[in-house]
N, C-alpha and C positions, 0 to 999 in steps of 0.2 A: 516577587517582592524583594527589594534590595536589602542589604544587611541592616541599614538604618531602620527601615520599616519593620523588619523582623524583630529588631531589638525593642522597638517601641511597643510591639505587641507581645513581647516575651513574658513568660511567667515570672522570670527573675525581676523584671521591672515592676510588674504588678505587685509582687510581694515587697519589693524594696520601697515602693512609694505608698504603701498602705500598711500602717503599723499593725493592724488587726491580724496580719499574716506573719508577723515576725516570730522568731523562735520563742517558745514558752518562757525561757529564763529571763529574757529582756524585760518583760512586764512583771513577772513574778519574782525575779531575783531580789529587788529591794524589799518587797513585802516579806520574802522568806527570811531576810536578815532581821527584820523587825520581829517576825514570829519567833526567831531564835532568842532574841533579847527578852521577849515576853516569857518564853519557856524558862529562861534563867530566873526571871522574877517569880514565876509560879513554882520553881524548883521541880519541874517535870517536863521532859521532852514531849510527852504525850498529853499535855494539859487539855488539849482540844477534845479529848475523849469524853470529858464531862459536859460538853456543850449540849449533847443530846443523850441523856442516860439510857433512853430506850432503844438506841441504835448502836451496834457494835462500832467501837472506836469513834463514836459520835457521828459516823458517816464519812470519815476521811479515807478509809481503806478497808477492804475486805468485807464490807457489809452486804447482806443479801437483799436484793431488790424485792424478792417475794416476801421476806419477813417484814420489810417496811410497808409494802402494800397491804399486808394483812392487818396493819394497825389503822389504816385509813378507813373512814366510814364507807359502808357499801354503796350508799347513794351518790357518792362522788368519785367512783373509780370504775374502770372497766373490768369485766370478768377476766380473771387471770388464773393460770395453773402452772405450778412448777413441774418441770419434767426432768427427772434425774437420769443421768447416764450410768451404765450403758443403755441405749435404747435404739431400736430400729424403727423404720417408718410405721410398721404395723402397730407396734406398741404406742407410738405417738398418736396414731389415729384413734386407737381405742381410748387412750387417756382423754383426748379431745372430745370424743363422743360421750364419755362418762361425765364430763364437765359441761356438756351442752355448748361446746365451742365449734364453730364451723368456719371454714375458709371464706374470705381472706382473713389472715391474722398477722400479728407482729410477733416475731421471735427475737429474743434478746438474751444475752448471758445473764445469769442470776447475779454474777459479780462482774461488773464492767463499768466503763465510763467513756464519755466523749464519742458515743455512737459506734463503739467497737462491736462488730458483728451483729448490729441491729438490722433485721431484714424484714421486708414485707413478704409474706408467704401467700401466694395467690393460688397455687395449684399443688397437687400432691407431689409432683416432681420436685418442687422447690424444697419440700421436706427432705428428700434424699440429698439434695445439694447442701442443705444446711447441716445435716448430720455428718456429712463428709468433712465439714470445716470446723464445727464446734467441738471442743474438747472438755467442756465443763457443763455442769447443770445449767439449764436455761428455762426461761419462762415463755409461755405462749399466752398472748394477750389479745383480747378482742380488738379489732381494728376500729379506731375511733375516727369518724369521718366529719366531725363537726368542723366548720370552715376556719375558725380562728384558733391560733395557737399562741400561747404566752408562757414566759418563764417569770414566776413571781417569787421574790425572796421575802421571807417573813422571819422576824425574830421577836422574842418576848423574854424579858428579864425574869428570872425566877422570883416568885412572890408578887409579880405585877399582874393586875387584872387584864390589862390590854397590851397587845403587841404592836408592832410596826411593820408595815410593808415598805421595805427600803429600796426595792427595785422592781420594776415592771418592764418586761421586754416583749415586744411584739415580734413575731417571726415571719419573715417573708421568704417563702420557699423558692428554691432555684427553679426558674422557668424562663421560657422565651415566648415571644409573640410573633406569628408569621406576618409577612408582608406580601405574600403571593409571588415573590420573585426569588428569595434566597432559600437555599437548602437548609436543613436542620444543622448540618455541619457548619455552614457559614454563619448562621445565627448564634451558634455556640461560640465560635471564634470571635465574633463581634462583641461579645459580652464578657468583660474581664473576669467576673466572678465565675462564669460558666467555663471559660477557657482554662482555668486552673484544674478543671476536672474533665478535660476533653477526652483523655484516654479511656477513663471509666465510662463516660457517656457514649463514646463511639461503640464500645462493646455492648452496652445496655440497649442502645437504639440502632443496632447495626442494620436492621431492615429498613429503617426510615432515614438513615444518616444522610443519604444523598437525595432525599425527596424534598420537594418544595413545600413549605408549610403555608397553608391557605391564609390569605389576608385576614387578620383579626383573630385567628385561631391561637389559643394559648396552650402551650404544652408544658406540663410540670415535669421537670427533669429529675428531681430528687424528692421522694415522699417523706424522708426522715429529717426532722427539724434540728439538725446539729450544725453548728458553725463550721466544723471541719468537713462537712459534706455540702457546703455551698449556701447554707441558709444565711440570710442577712438578718442581723439582730438590730432592732430599732428601739431606741429609748422611748418608752411610753410612760415615764414617770409622771407626766402631766395628767395621766388618767387615774392616779392614786387618789382616792377620796376616803373620807371617814366611813362611808357605807361599805366600800371595798374592804377596808381594814377590819371593820366589825364582822364582815362575812368570813374572813379568813381567821379571825380570832375564834369564831365559832367552830370552824373546821379543825383548826390546829389544837384547840384544847381537848378535842376528842382523840388525839393521837398521843398515846402514852409515852412520856419521856421525850417529847419533841419541843425544842425551843428555837432552833436556828437552822434554816435550810431553804431550799428552793423547790417550789412546786412547778413541774412541767405539766401543762394542762391544755385542754381544748374546750371551746365553748361555741355556742351558736351566735352570740352577739356580745357587744360591750356591756349591754344592760345585764345579760346573764352573768358575765364575769363579775360585775359589781355586786350582784346579789348572791354570788356563790353557787349559781346553777352551772357547775362546771364538771368536767371529767378529768380527774388527775391521773395521768398516765405514768407518772413517776414522781417520787419525792426524794431529793438528794439532801444529805445532811451537811455537816460542816465542811466537807470537801468541795461543795458547790460554790460558784462565783455569782456575784450580781451581774448577770449577763448583759445588762444594758450598756455596760462600759465598752462593749465591742461595737457599738453603733459607729459606722464610718465617720459620722460627723463629730465624734468625740476625739479629743486629743489624748495622746499617750500619757501626758502629765496629769490630766484630770482622771484618767483611768487608774494611774498609780495612786493618786491621792485617795480615790474611793476604795481601792484595795486596802490601803493602810487603815482607813476607818473601819472597813469590813473585818479585818483581822483583829483590830482592837475590840470590836463588839464581841467577837467570838471569845476572846480572852476574858472579857468582863463576865460574860454569861457562864463560861466554864468555871471561873473562880467562884462566882456566886453559887453555882450548884455544888461545887466542892465544899464550900463553907456550910452548905446545908446537908452534908454527909455523903455526897457522891464521890467515890474514889477516882483518882486518875489511874489510867493504865500504868502498870509498872513498866520499866524498861524491857524486861524479859517478855512480858505479855505483848507489848507494842511491837517488839522485834519479831516475835513469833507470827503475829497477824500480818505484818508487812511481808515476811518471807513467804507465807502461804499465798498472799495476794500476788506477789511478784511471780511465784511459781505458776499460778493459774494463768496469768497473762502471757507467760512464755510458752504455754503448751500449744 
């Protein structure tokens, strides 16, 4: 391939021509400036902590995934157990057995974000590998194999009977389809979204990398539904209905101190989603985004506008809770939580 062909297929050009891959600060920077203006108005740098009184810092930083999952009704969440370090494989296996959890499972840090150290654990050797990498407490979660995955952002103003589903995102997992002629390596390099992760995928699928994928055969390349790991986010806001909103009103009102956040969930069908027959694998508080904005069909200007509206709602809910007696984190408290969170991420 000549230099022009190489450039046209380069990761640099893929990222340059698709804003969803641009550096975090380009999209978030203007919203951060607006957030700081709202902080001045609220007279608190950590005003957002009042958005979800039942979650540490409102869910912006340092919150425990296990603590949040414990608040969610049992009938809409997978079986999960917190595993504290230090721990060896034998202790992990005993803990899993005591909690009636069997492989395969999902392991993820109890404090983490954006898919950091989220792993599928398929066999006992995977536990050894995970323990060699993880440095903080983590959760073991039942592997949910329901076919559809969504991110659903919900908010409710304090004192209001009903809330709003402001964002619904369908997730298309990174995969390729065989044609009976090209190798897995060629299929990956032909697909820009997969090409960005080629090095990781080559190591993961090293046994099949140079094998031809049968015509019509679909191979899922990444089982974790995070944008930074190749998942395509698709705007599904057209699927938001009064029935869907009522279903998540019912679920959300059972979660103590929750007003503003995103459910990451799986379900068997769109009908099940609408009626609340879902499995919630994670609930993220005020630090979460309305992930439909990352749909490739969306413009960065629309995404910025929606982020401004999103931040403003967070401010309104925080202030309303504060007026009802919920304190804001003090500067010293907020700084302490941030420093602990930063230290955990750097271990």
